[in-house]
C-alpha positions as CSV (number, residue, x, y, z in Angstrom):
1,M,46.1,-11.2,24.2
2,P,49.6,-10.6,25.5
3,S,50.8,-10.9,22.0
4,S,49.7,-7.4,21.1
5,A,51.9,-6.0,23.9
6,T,54.7,-3.8,22.8
7,E,56.6,-4.0,26.0
8,P,59.1,-7.3,27.0
9,L,57.2,-9.5,29.3
10,N,58.9,-11.4,32.3
11,L,58.2,-15.1,31.2
12,I,59.0,-17.2,34.4
13,F,59.6,-21.0,33.8
14,D,59.3,-24.0,35.7
15,A,61.8,-26.7,34.7
16,D,60.8,-30.5,35.6
17,D,58.1,-31.6,33.3
18,T,57.9,-28.2,31.7
19,L,61.2,-27.8,30.2
20,W,62.4,-31.6,30.3
21,D,61.1,-35.1,31.7
22,S,61.9,-35.6,35.2
23,N,59.0,-37.5,37.3
24,I,58.9,-40.3,34.7
25,H,62.4,-41.2,35.9
26,F,60.9,-41.3,39.6
27,L,57.9,-43.5,38.4
28,E,60.5,-46.0,37.0
29,A,62.7,-46.0,40.0
30,F,59.7,-46.6,42.1
31,D,58.6,-49.6,39.7
32,N,62.1,-50.9,40.2
33,F,61.9,-50.5,44.0
34,A,58.6,-52.2,44.1
35,A,59.8,-55.2,42.3
36,A,62.7,-55.5,44.7
37,V,60.4,-55.5,47.5
38,S,58.2,-58.5,45.9
39,D,61.3,-60.2,45.0
40,A,62.2,-60.2,48.5
41,G,59.2,-62.3,49.6
42,L,57.6,-59.7,51.9
43,G,54.1,-60.2,50.9
44,L,53.3,-56.5,50.6
45,S,50.9,-55.3,47.8
46,R,51.9,-52.1,45.7
47,V,49.7,-50.0,47.6
48,E,51.4,-50.7,50.8
49,I,54.9,-50.2,49.3
50,H,53.6,-47.0,47.6
51,A,52.3,-45.7,51.1
52,A,55.6,-46.3,53.0
53,V,57.6,-44.6,50.1
54,R,55.2,-41.5,50.3
55,R,55.4,-41.4,54.1
56,A,58.9,-41.1,54.0
57,E,58.7,-38.7,51.0
58,I,56.7,-36.4,53.0
59,R,59.0,-36.5,55.9
60,L,62.0,-35.7,54.1
61,I,60.5,-33.0,52.1
62,K,60.3,-30.8,55.4
63,T,64.1,-31.3,56.1
64,H,65.7,-32.1,52.7
65,G,63.3,-30.5,50.0
66,Y,62.7,-32.0,46.8
67,G,65.0,-33.7,44.6
68,R,66.7,-37.3,43.3
69,R,68.9,-37.6,46.6
70,P,65.9,-37.1,49.0
71,Y,63.8,-39.6,47.1
72,L,66.8,-42.2,47.5
73,M,66.8,-41.6,51.1
74,A,63.0,-42.0,50.9
75,L,63.6,-45.5,49.4
76,H,66.0,-46.5,52.2
77,Q,63.6,-45.4,55.0
78,A,60.5,-47.0,53.3
79,A,62.7,-50.4,53.1
80,A,63.6,-50.1,56.7
81,E,59.8,-49.6,57.5
82,L,58.7,-52.5,55.3
83,A,61.5,-55.1,56.5
84,P,62.5,-54.1,60.1
85,A,64.2,-57.4,60.5
86,G,66.9,-56.6,58.0
87,H,66.9,-55.1,54.5
88,D,70.5,-55.6,53.4
89,G,69.4,-57.1,50.1
90,L,67.1,-54.0,49.6
91,R,69.8,-51.7,50.3
92,D,72.0,-52.7,47.4
93,E,69.1,-52.7,45.1
94,I,68.4,-49.1,46.3
95,E,71.9,-48.3,45.7
96,R,71.5,-49.6,42.2
97,I,68.3,-47.7,41.5
98,G,69.6,-44.3,43.1
99,A,72.8,-44.7,41.0
100,H,70.7,-44.9,37.8
101,L,68.4,-42.1,38.8
102,L,71.2,-39.7,39.7
103,E,73.0,-40.2,36.5
104,R,69.9,-39.9,34.0
105,D,69.9,-36.9,31.7
106,C,66.7,-35.1,31.5
107,A,65.5,-35.2,27.9
108,L,64.1,-31.6,26.4
109,L,60.3,-31.9,25.9
110,P,59.4,-31.4,22.5
111,D,60.0,-27.8,20.9
112,V,61.3,-26.5,24.2
113,E,64.6,-25.2,22.8
114,P,63.7,-23.3,19.6
115,T,60.7,-21.9,21.4
116,L,62.9,-20.6,24.3
117,Q,65.3,-19.3,21.7
118,Q,62.6,-17.4,19.9
119,L,61.2,-16.1,23.2
120,S,64.1,-14.8,24.5
121,Q,64.7,-12.3,21.5
122,R,61.6,-10.5,22.6
123,H,61.2,-11.1,26.2
124,R,63.0,-11.5,29.6
125,L,63.3,-15.4,30.6
126,L,63.5,-16.5,34.2
127,M,63.6,-20.0,35.7
128,F,62.1,-20.5,38.9
129,T,61.8,-24.3,39.9
130,K,61.9,-26.7,43.2
131,G,64.6,-28.9,44.0
132,Q,68.2,-29.2,45.4
133,R,69.9,-26.2,43.6
134,D,73.1,-28.1,42.5
135,E,71.0,-30.7,40.8
136,Q,68.7,-28.3,39.2
137,L,71.8,-26.3,38.1
138,Q,73.3,-29.3,36.6
139,K,70.3,-30.2,34.8
140,L,70.3,-26.6,33.3
141,A,74.0,-26.8,32.4
142,R,73.5,-30.2,30.7
143,S,70.4,-28.9,28.8
144,G,72.3,-26.1,27.1
145,L,69.6,-23.5,28.0
146,A,71.3,-21.7,30.8
147,P,72.4,-18.7,28.4
148,L,68.6,-18.0,27.7
149,F,67.8,-17.4,31.4
150,D,68.3,-13.7,33.0
151,R,67.7,-15.5,36.6
152,V,67.5,-18.9,38.1
153,E,65.7,-19.4,41.5
154,T,65.5,-22.7,43.3
155,P,63.3,-22.0,46.1
156,R,62.4,-24.5,48.8
157,E,58.9,-24.3,48.0
158,K,56.8,-22.2,45.3
159,D,54.1,-20.8,47.5
160,V,52.6,-17.2,47.4
161,D,55.3,-15.7,49.5
162,A,58.0,-17.3,47.4
163,Y,56.4,-15.5,44.4
164,R,56.2,-12.3,46.2
165,R,59.8,-12.5,47.1
166,L,60.7,-13.2,43.3
167,V,58.6,-10.3,42.0
168,R,60.6,-8.0,44.6
169,D,64.1,-9.5,44.1
170,A,63.8,-9.5,40.4
171,D,61.9,-6.0,40.1
172,L,59.3,-7.6,38.2
173,D,55.9,-5.9,37.4
174,P,53.3,-8.4,37.9
175,S,50.9,-7.2,35.2
176,L,53.9,-7.8,32.7
177,T,54.7,-11.5,34.3
178,Y,53.6,-14.6,33.3
179,M,54.7,-18.1,35.3
180,I,54.5,-21.0,32.9
181,G,54.4,-24.5,34.2
182,N,52.6,-27.8,34.6
183,S,51.9,-27.9,38.0
184,P,48.6,-26.1,39.6
185,R,49.8,-26.4,43.0
186,S,53.3,-25.0,42.5
187,D,53.1,-23.1,39.2
188,I,49.6,-21.8,38.6
189,N,47.6,-21.1,41.8
190,P,50.4,-19.5,44.0
191,A,51.5,-17.2,41.2
192,V,48.0,-15.9,40.3
193,A,47.4,-15.3,44.2
194,A,50.6,-13.3,44.3
195,G,49.4,-11.0,41.6
196,L,50.9,-12.7,38.4
197,R,49.3,-14.2,35.3
198,A,50.3,-17.9,34.7
199,V,50.2,-20.4,31.6
200,F,49.4,-23.9,32.5
201,I,50.7,-26.7,30.0
202,P,49.7,-30.0,31.3
203,H,52.0,-32.8,31.4
204,P,50.9,-36.6,31.4
205,H,53.2,-37.4,34.2
206,T,53.1,-34.6,36.6
207,W,53.8,-35.7,40.1
208,E,50.7,-36.4,41.8
209,L,51.5,-34.2,44.9
210,E,51.3,-31.3,42.5
211,H,47.7,-31.8,41.3
212,E,45.0,-29.7,42.6
213,E,42.0,-28.0,41.0
214,I,43.1,-24.3,39.2
215,N,41.4,-21.4,41.0
216,D,39.4,-19.2,38.8
217,A,41.2,-16.5,37.6
218,G,39.6,-15.2,34.7
219,D,41.6,-14.2,31.8
220,R,44.7,-14.1,34.0
221,I,45.3,-17.8,33.4
222,I,45.9,-19.3,29.8
223,E,45.9,-23.0,29.1
224,L,48.0,-24.4,26.3
225,T,48.2,-27.7,24.8
226,S,51.6,-27.4,23.8
227,F,54.9,-25.8,24.8
228,R,55.2,-24.4,21.3
229,R,52.3,-22.5,21.4
230,L,53.6,-20.0,23.6
231,V,55.1,-18.1,20.7
232,E,51.5,-17.6,19.6
233,V,50.9,-16.0,22.6
234,F,53.8,-14.2,23.3
């Protein structure tokens, strides 16, 4: 077990839904958007509304990446698709939804701050999280956790190449490096494929596009039921 290691480890943390709540805010924003579409009398099912938003999200990820502002753009594009004859009323409601989404603080998940404080005394902590850099840095600043991280990276995608670049740029020894997060698609599988170890901490509201089967990697992947248990491992 890594707890017996005498050398400091490199512990890389995802942010959204690993350190603080995030996706639940998007789920609530969608609920409000779907209600507004229904109130507009367009006769559309929730499934149809969700599909339009998802199509817009996938298009915008390619050009604008991940984040709250791209999601707001996706709602506008979905409204234009669902109400081609005019969606002025929906536009106003989307702006209201967006203003609330953009200004919301992300609450730290249970035990995150004391756990990171304790781990930072023994190991090097890094943050590696998708999203618009200014948005993620703002959330990090609000959290009060910034001083604990030696390095903060916000790649456009967290794929195998991105992890390999991080290993090179941050001068990491993969055998002494763990990626810690809630997403099999972005945090666990690509990190392990890049030669790192990983810790999977499931979150009940992980974004559905981040779901996939975790690849078999033997003892290179640890699954924990809570963030606090990291101090037992490291």
